[in-house]
Rosetta silent file (secondary structure, phi, psi, omega in degrees, C-alpha in Angstrom):
SEQUENCE: MVPKYTKPDVLKVELTLNGHDYTNDKKDYGYYDPYVIDVYPKLIAVDGSTKIKIKGIGFVNSGELKGIMANSTDAIQCSGGPCIHKAEFVDSKHITMESFPQKDVLYKNGTAVGWEPIEVEASVYGDQFTNNKITLQYYEEPVYGDKLDDFDKEAPANVQHVLLVKTKINPRDIDKIRDHSNPKCRFKSDDGHVEYSEGVLMTSPVT
SCORE:     score description
SCORE:     0.000 S_00000001
   1 L     0.000  135.745  177.911   13.188  -31.276  -30.988 S_00000001
   2 L   -74.923  129.444  179.660   11.846  -29.529  -27.909 S_00000001
   3 L   -68.652  150.809  174.256   11.071  -32.058  -25.164 S_00000001
   4 L   -69.107  139.567 -178.913    7.544  -32.321  -23.826 S_00000001
   5 L  -138.528  129.901 -165.889    7.229  -30.572  -20.496 S_00000001
   6 L   -87.015   -2.820 -177.894    4.145  -30.914  -18.351 S_00000001
   7 L  -140.393  155.521  176.218    4.112  -27.569  -16.542 S_00000001
   8 L   -67.341  130.533 -176.059    4.650  -23.877  -17.341 S_00000001
   9 E  -167.651  164.242  173.282    8.270  -23.034  -16.644 S_00000001
  10 E  -118.031  121.646 -176.026   11.366  -21.294  -18.006 S_00000001
  11 E  -112.842  149.796  174.469   14.360  -23.574  -18.561 S_00000001
  12 E   -82.817  135.639 -178.681   17.984  -22.836  -19.323 S_00000001
  13 E  -112.550  122.864  175.702   19.148  -24.247  -22.688 S_00000001
  14 L  -130.420  163.006 -179.296   22.770  -25.327  -23.195 S_00000001
  15 L  -134.726  160.547  176.933   24.401  -27.540  -25.804 S_00000001
  16 L  -137.646  148.020  174.788   27.323  -29.920  -26.133 S_00000001
  17 L  -103.591  -22.122  179.974   29.163  -31.329  -29.104 S_00000001
  18 L  -104.714    6.115  178.156   31.012  -34.094  -27.260 S_00000001
  19 L    76.289    9.265 -176.376   28.040  -35.267  -25.180 S_00000001
  20 L  -136.908  -50.257 -175.397   29.737  -34.230  -21.945 S_00000001
  21 L   -96.242  112.320 -177.660   30.826  -30.575  -21.761 S_00000001
  22 L   -96.397  152.307  172.750   27.877  -28.162  -21.988 S_00000001
  23 L   -64.434  168.960  179.325   27.927  -24.442  -22.653 S_00000001
  24 L  -136.918   52.079 -175.227   27.076  -22.091  -19.814 S_00000001
  25 L   -96.054   -9.269  173.694   25.344  -19.221  -21.620 S_00000001
  26 L    56.951   44.226  173.719   22.056  -19.406  -19.699 S_00000001
  27 E   -79.933  143.790 -174.412   19.756  -18.942  -22.680 S_00000001
  28 E   -98.751  147.948  166.870   16.073  -19.329  -21.840 S_00000001
  29 E  -134.979  126.262 -173.070   13.336  -21.441  -23.348 S_00000001
  30 E  -109.272  136.156  169.335    9.843  -20.929  -21.951 S_00000001
  31 E  -102.870  110.160 -171.837    6.855  -23.225  -21.680 S_00000001
  32 L  -103.394  143.734  171.133    3.980  -20.810  -21.235 S_00000001
  33 L  -166.551   75.857 -167.909    0.525  -21.268  -19.788 S_00000001
  34 L   -61.500  142.705  177.811   -0.083  -18.065  -17.831 S_00000001
  35 E  -146.519  124.961 -179.230   -2.015  -18.138  -14.595 S_00000001
  36 E   -89.475  124.286  179.525   -2.475  -15.127  -12.296 S_00000001
  37 E   -96.473  -39.033 -177.777   -2.082  -15.914   -8.596 S_00000001
  38 E  -162.479  161.915  172.089   -2.173  -12.400   -7.151 S_00000001
  39 E  -132.099  147.676  175.703   -1.758   -8.706   -7.928 S_00000001
  40 E  -155.953  151.290    0.855   -0.332   -5.973   -5.754 S_00000001
  41 L   -69.179  157.439  178.739   -0.731   -3.426   -4.487 S_00000001
  42 L   -78.274  -17.584  179.733   -4.418   -4.152   -3.989 S_00000001
  43 E  -115.866  126.082 -176.355   -5.131   -0.438   -3.662 S_00000001
  44 E  -121.874  152.750 -175.939   -4.205    1.836   -6.573 S_00000001
  45 E   -73.323  146.929 -176.762   -4.091    5.612   -6.960 S_00000001
  46 L   -69.315  -19.756 -177.546   -6.883    7.406   -8.801 S_00000001
  47 L   -85.776   -0.124  177.662   -4.419    9.282  -11.040 S_00000001
  48 L    80.660   15.486 -175.853   -3.188    6.069  -12.675 S_00000001
  49 L   -86.898   -7.701 -176.827    0.357    6.412  -11.335 S_00000001
  50 L   -78.611  130.493  172.699    0.469    3.009   -9.623 S_00000001
  51 E   -89.175  125.734 -176.674    2.533    0.294  -11.284 S_00000001
  52 E   -93.231  129.388  176.159    0.743   -3.048  -10.858 S_00000001
  53 E  -102.344  125.149 -178.715    2.797   -6.162  -10.184 S_00000001
  54 E  -105.942  122.808  179.143    1.180   -9.395  -11.352 S_00000001
  55 E  -103.611  135.002  179.943    2.307  -12.601   -9.666 S_00000001
  56 E  -171.550 -155.217  175.385    1.655  -15.925  -11.349 S_00000001
  57 E  -136.551  161.055  174.799    3.178  -18.800  -13.275 S_00000001
  58 L    79.289   18.928  175.977    3.777  -19.512  -16.936 S_00000001
  59 L   -86.700  137.677  173.508    5.031  -16.069  -17.966 S_00000001
  60 L  -129.300  155.984 -177.718    7.632  -15.912  -20.737 S_00000001
  61 L   -83.060   71.886 -172.299    9.459  -12.948  -22.204 S_00000001
  62 L   -80.316  -15.901 -172.601    7.548  -13.123  -25.500 S_00000001
  63 L    82.678   -4.690 -179.818    7.754   -9.438  -26.360 S_00000001
  64 L  -121.790   17.432 -178.371    3.948   -9.462  -26.499 S_00000001
  65 L   -61.256  135.833  177.973    3.145   -9.463  -22.778 S_00000001
  66 E  -141.459  153.943  172.203    0.021   -7.496  -21.892 S_00000001
  67 E  -124.515  151.747 -179.419   -2.123   -6.828  -18.876 S_00000001
  68 E  -135.365  139.430  169.295   -5.774   -5.871  -18.807 S_00000001
  69 E   -97.455  121.101 -168.849   -8.049   -4.304  -16.212 S_00000001
  70 E  -144.465  179.179  173.518  -11.392   -5.983  -16.757 S_00000001
  71 L  -146.173  117.846 -173.277  -14.660   -7.244  -15.312 S_00000001
  72 L   -72.553  -17.725 -178.070  -15.869  -10.688  -16.340 S_00000001
  73 L  -104.194  -25.145 -179.142  -19.525   -9.963  -15.585 S_00000001
  74 L  -143.816   99.126 -170.195  -19.882   -6.362  -16.766 S_00000001
  75 L   -54.723  141.661  175.964  -17.353   -5.296  -19.408 S_00000001
  76 E  -119.757  161.273 -177.609  -15.343   -2.160  -18.794 S_00000001
  77 E  -145.126  159.242  176.703  -13.451    0.058  -21.202 S_00000001
  78 E  -127.321  121.223 -178.693  -10.880    2.856  -21.262 S_00000001
  79 L    53.335   38.924  175.283  -11.194    5.613  -23.882 S_00000001
  80 L    85.306   -1.238  179.523  -13.653    3.462  -25.847 S_00000001
  81 E  -136.300 -179.378  179.363  -11.531    0.311  -25.926 S_00000001
  82 L   -60.988  149.961 -179.309  -10.244   -2.437  -23.630 S_00000001
  83 E   -85.346   71.796 -174.282   -8.139   -1.303  -20.654 S_00000001
  84 E  -112.069  135.281  172.007   -4.957   -2.955  -21.951 S_00000001
  85 E  -127.096  147.388  170.994   -1.360   -1.927  -21.325 S_00000001
  86 E   -61.835  138.995 -179.606    1.853   -3.526  -22.518 S_00000001
  87 L  -106.375  155.936  178.677    3.415   -5.465  -19.641 S_00000001
  88 E  -107.017  133.757  178.382    7.060   -5.786  -18.666 S_00000001
  89 E   -77.100  128.447  174.135    8.670   -9.160  -18.002 S_00000001
  90 E  -103.784  -56.971  172.910   10.370   -9.432  -14.596 S_00000001
  91 E  -159.960 -174.515 -173.738   10.801  -13.194  -14.342 S_00000001
  92 L   -65.546  -10.043 -178.875    8.768  -16.345  -14.988 S_00000001
  93 L  -116.964   -0.967 -176.391    6.568  -15.547  -11.970 S_00000001
  94 E  -145.012  136.147  167.599    6.189  -11.760  -12.209 S_00000001
  95 E  -135.133  161.323  178.466    5.247   -9.128  -14.765 S_00000001
  96 E  -126.623  152.964  176.057    4.346   -5.458  -14.286 S_00000001
  97 E  -145.307  156.092  174.901    1.906   -3.124  -16.000 S_00000001
  98 E   -78.516  151.784  174.166    0.828    0.497  -15.670 S_00000001
  99 L   -90.214 -179.647  177.908   -2.597    1.275  -14.241 S_00000001
 100 L  -115.926  150.103  172.830   -5.187    3.639  -15.739 S_00000001
 101 L   -60.388  139.924 -177.069   -6.582    6.873  -14.269 S_00000001
 102 H   -56.825  -36.810 -176.758   -9.836    6.126  -12.501 S_00000001
 103 H   -64.424  -20.689 -178.395  -11.740    8.712  -14.562 S_00000001
 104 H   -90.994   -7.624 -174.255  -10.969    6.746  -17.754 S_00000001
 105 E   -98.850  108.818 -173.882  -12.264    3.387  -16.475 S_00000001
 106 E  -128.461  151.496  166.501  -15.949    3.025  -17.352 S_00000001
 107 E   -70.803  161.659 -175.338  -18.533    0.314  -17.760 S_00000001
 108 L   -63.336  -20.942  177.604  -19.727   -0.027  -21.335 S_00000001
 109 L   -83.751    3.261  177.496  -22.901    1.886  -20.499 S_00000001
 110 L    95.085   -7.259  178.925  -20.742    4.881  -19.582 S_00000001
 111 L   -75.063  139.106  179.589  -21.038    4.539  -15.810 S_00000001
 112 E   -68.443  139.835  175.094  -17.818    5.024  -13.884 S_00000001
 113 L   -66.681  -34.124  174.485  -16.340    1.913  -12.262 S_00000001
 114 L    64.095 -120.909 -173.033  -15.467    4.149   -9.336 S_00000001
 115 L  -104.367   10.741 -178.691  -14.494    2.246   -6.209 S_00000001
 116 L   -75.392  154.863  177.192  -15.686   -1.195   -7.327 S_00000001
 117 L   -62.398  143.647  178.765  -13.261   -4.150   -7.573 S_00000001
 118 E  -125.801  133.654  179.407  -11.518   -4.559  -10.943 S_00000001
 119 E   -82.412  145.914  176.254  -10.029   -7.812  -12.227 S_00000001
 120 E  -121.055  124.077 -179.601   -6.478   -7.899  -13.585 S_00000001
 121 E  -125.574  165.940 -175.720   -5.552  -10.542  -16.165 S_00000001
 122 E  -130.233  153.721  176.532   -2.447  -11.262  -18.248 S_00000001
 123 E  -136.279  139.184  177.487   -1.656  -12.386  -21.775 S_00000001
 124 L   -94.156  -41.674  178.245    1.571  -13.813  -23.208 S_00000001
 125 L  -133.860  141.730  174.758    0.552  -13.810  -26.890 S_00000001
 126 L    59.437 -143.269  179.178   -2.261  -12.062  -28.724 S_00000001
 127 L  -114.424   34.227  176.731   -5.407  -11.352  -26.758 S_00000001
 128 L   -90.870   86.924 -176.122   -5.656  -14.690  -24.968 S_00000001
 129 L   -87.212  152.573  174.152   -5.999  -13.369  -21.434 S_00000001
 130 L   -64.305  170.577  179.687   -6.145  -15.383  -18.256 S_00000001
 131 L  -140.440   59.847 -173.356   -9.440  -15.686  -16.404 S_00000001
 132 L  -103.511   -8.608  170.690   -8.412  -15.867  -12.759 S_00000001
 133 L    57.819   41.556  173.613  -10.513  -12.986  -11.390 S_00000001
 134 E   -89.508  129.935 -169.200   -7.890  -11.504   -9.055 S_00000001
 135 E  -114.416  158.880  167.973   -9.027   -7.998   -8.108 S_00000001
 136 E  -139.220  176.421 -178.068   -7.774   -4.622   -6.965 S_00000001
 137 E  -145.327  153.287  169.059   -9.537   -1.321   -6.264 S_00000001
 138 E   -76.538  151.089  173.086   -9.020    2.404   -6.500 S_00000001
 139 E  -142.326  155.202 -178.821   -8.829    4.262   -3.224 S_00000001
 140 L   -82.603  128.864 -177.948   -8.800    7.894   -2.249 S_00000001
 141 L   -56.802  132.552  175.095   -5.389    9.128   -1.116 S_00000001
 142 L   -62.457  153.078  178.497   -5.313    9.761    2.650 S_00000001
 143 E   -98.012  118.320 -179.648   -4.872   13.350    3.725 S_00000001
 144 E   -70.715  130.630 -179.646   -1.671   13.879    5.709 S_00000001
 145 E  -120.703 -157.498  179.215   -2.276   15.864    8.876 S_00000001
 146 E   -87.018  165.825  174.365   -0.437   16.970   12.001 S_00000001
 147 E   -64.961  147.159 -176.994    1.025   14.743   14.660 S_00000001
 148 L   -71.517  -42.213 -176.836   -1.563   13.670   17.218 S_00000001
 149 L  -114.938  168.006 -174.501    0.521   14.394   20.280 S_00000001
 150 L   -83.432   59.141  174.212    3.113   17.005   21.064 S_00000001
 151 L   -75.671  153.776  175.477    6.140   14.872   20.204 S_00000001
 152 L   -64.257  156.748  177.135    9.358   16.654   19.316 S_00000001
 153 L   -89.601    7.246  178.600   10.120   17.119   15.633 S_00000001
 154 L  -148.517  162.644  177.667   13.571   15.702   16.175 S_00000001
 155 L  -147.326  156.439  177.782   15.350   12.936   18.058 S_00000001
 156 L   -60.069  148.562  177.039   19.000   12.104   18.778 S_00000001
 157 L   -58.366  143.713  178.172   20.808   10.202   16.033 S_00000001
 158 L    72.207   12.834  177.763   20.621    6.415   16.373 S_00000001
 159 L  -119.610  126.791  177.622   17.546    6.615   18.602 S_00000001
 160 L   -82.938  143.956 -173.974   14.155    5.439   17.369 S_00000001
 161 L  -133.829  139.299  178.349   11.209    7.643   18.211 S_00000001
 162 L   -78.555  128.708  179.372    7.486    6.970   17.940 S_00000001
 163 L  -120.082  116.584  178.030    5.819    9.309   15.452 S_00000001
 164 L   -99.778  123.659 -175.675    2.030    9.482   15.437 S_00000001
 165 E  -117.517  124.771  177.471    0.619   11.010   12.261 S_00000001
 166 E   -74.771  128.240 -178.289   -2.975   12.152   11.910 S_00000001
 167 E  -134.386  126.088  178.912   -4.397   10.878    8.622 S_00000001
 168 E   -90.991  120.125 -179.107   -7.875   11.527    7.271 S_00000001
 169 L  -116.082  133.257  177.913   -9.266    8.456    5.485 S_00000001
 170 L   -60.671  128.352 -179.160  -12.549    8.423    3.597 S_00000001
 171 H   -53.423  -29.581  177.942  -14.951    6.182    5.583 S_00000001
 172 H   -61.511  -28.590 -173.692  -15.797    4.387    2.320 S_00000001
 173 H   -95.525   -8.103 -170.002  -12.191    3.166    2.127 S_00000001
 174 H   -59.105  -45.951 -177.395  -11.608    2.116    5.736 S_00000001
 175 H   -63.407  -43.326 -179.140  -12.495   -1.579    5.322 S_00000001
 176 H   -70.908  -30.454  176.040  -10.370   -2.081    2.207 S_00000001
 177 H   -69.860  -39.595  175.900   -7.481   -0.204    3.789 S_00000001
 178 H   -60.678  -38.828 -176.392   -7.719   -2.431    6.868 S_00000001
 179 H   -78.215  -36.208 -166.662   -7.690   -5.495    4.601 S_00000001
 180 H  -124.556   -1.503 -174.492   -5.077   -4.494    2.022 S_00000001
 181 L   -73.855  156.369  176.287   -2.966   -1.575    3.224 S_00000001
 182 L  -134.616   73.461 -170.421    0.804   -1.741    3.662 S_00000001
 183 L   -68.661  132.501  176.212    1.520    1.411    5.686 S_00000001
 184 E  -142.034  163.450  173.872    5.037    2.816    5.587 S_00000001
 185 E  -124.451  136.144 -179.989    6.729    6.140    6.193 S_00000001
 186 E  -111.421  126.160  176.710    9.452    7.501    3.920 S_00000001
 187 E  -108.312  124.772 -174.298   12.144    9.815    5.248 S_00000001
 188 E  -131.171  126.969  179.945   14.097   11.634    2.527 S_00000001
 189 L   -88.533  166.501 -179.054   17.043   13.986    2.968 S_00000001
 190 L   -62.329  -27.338 -179.459   17.915   16.921    0.734 S_00000001
 191 L   -87.029    7.073  175.508   20.822   14.961   -0.751 S_00000001
 192 L    94.810   -3.072  178.292   18.459   12.193   -1.884 S_00000001
 193 L   -68.917  135.092 -175.482   19.130    9.661    0.877 S_00000001
 194 E  -124.931  135.747  172.609   15.980    7.671    1.657 S_00000001
 195 E  -126.697  142.625  178.002   15.003    5.610    4.703 S_00000001
 196 E  -116.019  144.804  177.175   11.785    3.618    5.101 S_00000001
 197 E  -131.532  132.911  177.012   10.020    2.710    8.318 S_00000001
 198 E   -65.558  138.480  178.552    7.184    0.218    8.698 S_00000001
 199 L  -109.593  169.679  177.416    3.974    1.833    9.915 S_00000001
 200 L  -129.000  126.441  175.954    0.969    0.603   11.847 S_00000001
 201 L   -81.594  111.710 -176.136   -2.587    1.576   10.972 S_00000001
 202 L   -79.716  139.691 -178.121   -4.155    2.360   14.325 S_00000001
 203 L   -65.324  -38.172 -179.571   -7.747    1.272   14.850 S_00000001
 204 L  -146.340  130.231   -3.313   -8.622    4.470   16.662 S_00000001
 205 L   -82.934  131.121 -177.875   -8.484    7.199   15.663 S_00000001
 206 L  -105.165  -13.655  179.843   -8.594    5.941   12.092 S_00000001
 207 L  -113.989    0.000    0.000  -10.567    8.788   10.520 S_00000001
């Protein structure tokens, strides 16, 4: 008999025949009651290429995990149906799902959702989705420009150099980018080596 357990969790199940020595096979048994705490990134690409990570509790690897992009007050749809994608189990606190292209996400009256906030909910079995109203938004990709000042395009090895990059941001997106952005710069060599550097979104010039 499965013991009663008062909270959503994933427990390791082992057994013993002599009442003392237990197996160590790390098999899981999940008590599910999904609850979404957060989603990230909060800003997603208009082409639907962003993978959404859902953070919460009570997720189990049921094989039926799903995520939905929704609106609790004004229903939205994708290609005539709910905006549902199969989700991937990461662990008991995280699952991931693909996003949808912005052009496919419409209110039921046919109006585009556009740049409005969209709720993301999760389901472990069937279509019983959470109702936690955690939102994300589409944003327009910034336009990469030239460096602001006449810095060199190179620096000695092992020396950090400040690189200022001009980026054109749609004024409509500035507030949400200030609130939710996670600016980084990726340096990639021809042989595939990648380095990341944390960036800073400068207040001025920001457009």
